[in-house]
C-alpha positions in Angstrom: -0.2 23.0 -5.8 2.0 22.0 -2.7 3.6 18.4 -3.2 2.3 17.5 0.5 -1.3 18.2 -0.7 -3.9 15.0 -2.0 -6.0 16.2 -4.6 -9.0 14.0 -5.4 -9.6 13.5 -9.1 -12.7 15.5 -8.7 -11.0 18.2 -7.9 -8.6 18.5 -10.9 -9.3 21.1 -13.2 -10.2 20.8 -16.7 -8.7 22.4 -19.2 -10.5 23.8 -22.3 -8.9 23.4 -25.3 -10.7 24.5 -29.0 -14.0 24.1 -27.5 -12.9 20.3 -26.2 -12.6 19.7 -22.6 -9.3 18.3 -21.2 -8.5 16.5 -18.4 -5.4 16.9 -16.3 -5.8 13.2 -15.4 -7.9 10.5 -17.4 -9.9 9.8 -14.0 -11.3 13.0 -14.3 -12.8 12.2 -18.0 -13.9 8.9 -16.5 -16.0 10.3 -14.2 -17.7 12.4 -16.6 -18.0 10.8 -19.4 -17.6 6.7 -18.4 -14.9 4.6 -18.7 -16.0 3.4 -22.8 -15.4 7.1 -23.7 -11.3 6.7 -22.7 -8.8 4.9 -25.1 -6.5 2.0 -23.5 -3.7 4.4 -22.8 -6.0 6.2 -21.1 -7.7 3.5 -19.0 -3.7 1.8 -18.5 -2.7 5.4 -17.4 -5.6 5.5 -14.5 -3.8 2.3 -13.3 0.0 3.6 -13.8 -1.6 6.2 -11.6 1.0 8.8 -11.7 4.2 9.6 -14.2 7.8 10.1 -13.4 9.4 13.6 -14.5 8.9 14.3 -17.8 7.1 11.5 -18.9 3.3 11.2 -17.8 1.2 8.0 -16.8 -0.2 8.2 -20.1 3.1 8.2 -21.9 4.1 5.5 -19.9 1.1 3.6 -20.6 1.4 4.7 -24.5 4.6 3.5 -24.5 3.7 0.1 -22.9 1.0 -0.4 -25.8 3.2 0.3 -28.5 5.9 -1.9 -27.2 3.8 -4.6 -27.0 0.8 -3.8 -29.6 -1.9 -4.1 -27.8 -4.0 -5.4 -24.2 -3.4 -8.8 -25.1 0.5 -8.4 -25.8 0.5 -6.6 -22.8 -0.7 -9.4 -20.9 1.3 -12.3 -22.0 4.7 -10.6 -20.7 6.4 -11.9 -17.7 6.4 -9.1 -15.1 10.2 -8.9 -14.9 9.9 -7.3 -18.8 7.8 -4.9 -17.6 10.7 -3.6 -16.1 12.4 -2.3 -18.5 10.2 0.5 -19.3 11.1 3.3 -17.3 8.2 5.0 -15.0 7.1 1.7 -14.1 8.1 -0.4 -11.1 6.8 -3.0 -8.4 3.7 -1.9 -7.3 2.7 0.1 -11.0 3.5 -3.4 -12.8 1.3 -5.2 -9.4 -1.9 -3.2 -9.9 -1.2 -3.4 -13.7 -1.1 -7.3 -13.4 -4.3 -7.6 -11.2 -6.1 -5.8 -13.8 -5.4 -8.4 -16.0 -6.2 -11.2 -13.8 -9.5 -9.6 -13.1 -10.3 -9.6 -17.0 -9.3 -13.3 -17.4 -11.6 -14.2 -14.4 -14.6 -12.6 -15.4 -13.8 -13.9 -19.0 -13.5 -17.5 -17.8 -17.0 -16.3 -15.8 -18.3 -15.3 -18.7 -17.6 -18.9 -20.7 -19.2 -20.8 -18.0 -22.2 -19.6 -19.0 
């Protein structure tokens, strides 16, 4: 696969592993099984999008969750602290911060009802 060619998530092949489907990116799993079927690391990996050499988006996501113990722990970090994780830059951190802000606003909306 050429680096120049953009591939859509639905075009990514599934890998059969011991009668179990595995996806090359969690977006494919979300598409087929729904968001509730994904682990926390897989959901976060979708926001991170792509990894770096020798470190996938899922590995970066798992490192974040391990370092900060949970989504809640991660959400309470200053954005600058996330820069200490190899593989995260401004764009990825901004996506994560935006997702947490959306979640916060949903919670506030529910509380008001």
